[in-house]
N, C-alpha and C positions, 0 to 999 in steps of 0.2 A: 863619616855620614854623606848622604847622596846629594846633591843637589834636588831631585824630586822629593827627599826623605825632607830638608829642611826647609823648605817652604813648605810641607802637608804638616808638621810638628811644630810652626809658629805661623801659620796664616789669622788663626785668629784671633793673635795679638797684633799681628799688621793690623785686621779690620776693625778691633776697637777704636787705635789710633787715629785711624782714617774717621772715626764717625764721629771720634771728641773732634779732628779738626775742621771737619764739615758742621759742625756744631757751632764751634767757633768762629767760622768764616760766613754764618746766617747769623747769631747774633753779636756777635761784636764780642772781643778779647776784656777789655774793659766793663762788661756786662756779665763775666761768666761765674755762676757759681762756683767757692772755695773749693767743694770736692774734684767739680770738673778738673779744674787749675794740678788738684792734689793727684790725679789719674793722669795728665796730658805730662807732668814729672815722672810720674812711674815708668809711664808708658816707653818715656822719648830714651829713656835710660837703657832699657829693654831694647826697645828696636835697634837704638844705638851700637850695641853688642850684635845683634844680631848684624849688622851691615859691617861692624868689623871682621867679622867669622866671613863673611862670604865673600870680602874685597879681597879676605888669604885664602879662600879657597876656589872659589868661583867668579874671580874677578871680572869675567868678559864678559859672566850671563847676564841674563834679563831680571835674574832678583836684583846682584848686585846696584844696577840700576834704578828697580821699581825702590828700593829699601834706599838708596843715595838721595834721592829726589823725594818719599816720606818723611825722614829724618831731617832734609832744610829745610820741608814747609816750617814741621818742630822746631826745631832751632831760631827760629825769624819768632816764634813767641816769646822766648827767653832773650829778646836784644829790643823790644819794642819802647823804644825811645819816644815818654810822652812829651807836647808840649807843653813848657812851663807860660801857661798862657792863664787866663782868669776862669775861662768855663772849666782849666781841670783842677784848679784849686775848689775850684766853686763842686763840680763833681765829688770830690775826695771828701770836704768837708758835709757837704747835704746827701751825699748815694753811700759813700763805699765807709764812708765812718758809722753811722746807723745801723748799713747792714749790718756790718762787723758786729757790732754793739749787741744789738739782736740775735745774730745768729751764736756768739758768746755770751748769752745772756744766762746760765747753766752756773757759769764759771763767777760771774756777777752777782748772782745772787748768793753764793757759798762766801763771798767775797762780804756782801753784806750780813750776811747772819751773823761771820766769823765775831765780824766788829764791832753789831749788835748785840751777839753775847757776853764779851766781855764788855760791853757800855752796864749792858746793865748788872751782870755782877761788882762790877764796882761803883755804879750808882745803888745799888743791896749793900753794901757792906761799907760804905760809907757814912749811908742814910744812917745806920745803925751803931754806928760808933765812927763819930767826927776823926776821931785820932785816927785814921785807919787811911783820913788822906793823906798823912805825911810816909805812911807806907806807898801809897799809890804815885803819887804824885810826887816830881825831881821838887827840889830845896828852892830851886832858882824861882819855881812857880809860888810856894806855898807863902817866899819872902812879897811874892807884889796882892798877899791874900790874906793880909796877917790877921787872925782870929783876935789876935791879943789888942783890940781897941774897944771902945767903950763903943756899945750900936751898930748898926749894920755893917757888917763889914766890905768897904770900899774895892771897885774893883778899876786897877790902876790902866787905862783904856792904852794908853800911850805903849807900857812896856809891853804889857801883857799879849796886845793884838798881834806885837811884830813875834814877840815869843811864839802864839799858837801858829800863827802863819807860817815860820820860818819851821818851824816842826811839824805842819803838816807836808809840806813841800819838800822834806828831807823823809817820809814818811811816805810820799806817793813813790820818790824815785828809789827807796829803799825795797815797797812792796813790791815793787817789777822786777828788777833786778835780782830778787833773793829768790827769784822764782828757781833761779837755776840750782837749786840744794833739795828739788825736787819735791816743791812746795811746801816743806816747812821751816824757810827762812819768812820767807812769803806771809806763812799761817801767823807766827810770832809778830813779826808786826803791826797784823791788823790787829791782833790780841792785843798785843802793849798797847796802842794806839787806843783801843777802846777803852781799855781798866780806864787810859787817862783821862776820857773824854767824859765817860764814865762818873769817875770822881770826885773831878772839881766841877760838877755840874751836880752834883748829889749836893755837895759841901757849899755853893754857893746860896741854891735852894732851902735848904736846912739852913742859913744866917739871914732869911729875908729879902734876898737878890733875886728873884728868881726871874720877874719881868726884865728888868734890868739886864742882867747875865744872858738872858736870849735874845733879849734885843741886840745885842753886843754880839753875839754868836751868830745867829740864825742867819743875816742877810747873806755872808757874804759864806760862809759855814756851809749851807746847802749845795753849793757849787763845788768847794771844796772837802768834805767827806765824798760826794759823788763821786769828785775826781782821783778820790783814795779807792773807794770801792772799784773804777774803772782801772787804777794801777795793781790792783789784787787782783782782781782775775784777771788781766796779764800775765803776770806773776804767775797765779793760778795755772793759766793756758801750757805757759814754756812746763813748769814743773810737771806736769800730768802728762806727756809729751814724753817728755824720758820717764816716767813710773809705764805707760799704758804706749810705746812707740807703734802698735799695730805692726804690719806689715813690713815698719821700715826700720833701718838700723835708726840707732838712738842717733846720730850724730844728723842723721835727713830727719826724720821727726823735728830736732830740736827749730833747726832751718826752718822747717816752711811753719812749727808755729811760731816762733821770731819771729817770723813775716805780719801774722797774723795781730799779734803781741804790739808789734812798731805802729803798726794800725792804730791801735787801740791808747796808744799811748800819743798820736800825732792830734787828741783833742785832750789831753791830760794837761801839759804846758795851758794850751790860749783859759781852760776851764782855771787855772790860777793866777793867772797875769789878769783876767775878767772881777775871778774874786777878790786880786789885790788892788785891785779899780775901786770896787767898792766899798772894802776896807780902810780905804783911802782919804774916801770922800762922803760917800752916804752915812756909814758907822761912826763917825764920831762929829755926823752933822748935829741940827738943831730939832730934828725931825721928833718930835712922839714916838716914844717904844711903842704902840701901835702898830702907827704907823711903816715902822722900819719891820717890825714882824710880817706886817702884809705883803711889804714889798719881796720879805723871804718866802712869801709860800709862792708869790708871782716867780721868785726864780725856779719855785722845787716844779710848777707848772710848764714852763716855758721847757725846762731839760725832761719832761715827761713825751712832752710833743715832739723835742726834738730826737729822741729816742727812738720813737714810733714812727718816725721820716722811715725807717726802716723796714717796717714792716709795710709799705703803699708796693702797688706791684709795679716791675720794671717794663718799659714800653720796647719790645724788640725793633731795633732795627738797622739795616744793612750799617756797616762803618767799612772806612774807609783803614785796613791797618797797617 
């Protein structure tokens, strides 16, 4: 292939990379949309191969010099080191995470719906026949809500709260990790634990403990469940990248989706820690059940407000990269 033909064949690709680099200079790398960074990755790989070809067959040409400068400029974006200061941490939690959640809201919605559908099924089956609780719930759970006593079933708070919290942390991590199984493992984890919560809720409600039960579950449960849904969304995203890699190889699609999924998981651990603090101090307190339920509603409103931060318009400004 002659140099002129080589240039004509690949000029469009080089122009596309130039355009993206100009956009990043103008708006800033940290404010770039995910699809822009994905295109940068794709074009960088292509133009790098063009540079190798030019250096082999046209080593002293203007095309080789041009491509070397273009690839070098793009290369810098893959090795930007963020300063570990308070501002970068603030941007991560206040800007990057909410934006990523909103961008992956369809995966979040699917995660929530899988869990909700399984919960409703577990609730309905247990409500119709309380003995079904022994099918859905682990024996360790049933030992602490033994119905073979006179009067309403009592909630062994110190034991059951610890069991449920540990279970939810385990579920959140598995929902994320099992996404590698082409979504099957994530769906299974979400559905199974939806069945558990639905069956437990029906059992306690049928025994006349609805108010006490929900006042003990929801103050920290709203945050814990939301963390599980986010973990499920992260797992589904990974699995979907393997099912539909698009124009990428599955390995590359997995790496791209994995980076965004890890961003989602960046909020899960803090959420579970906050839920644990609430569980340790507020849940066993002497507050009335209604006050605890009001606090649960408050946590739900705060979470919605936090997620909506991802919808706010981003100010464009010049940044030093």
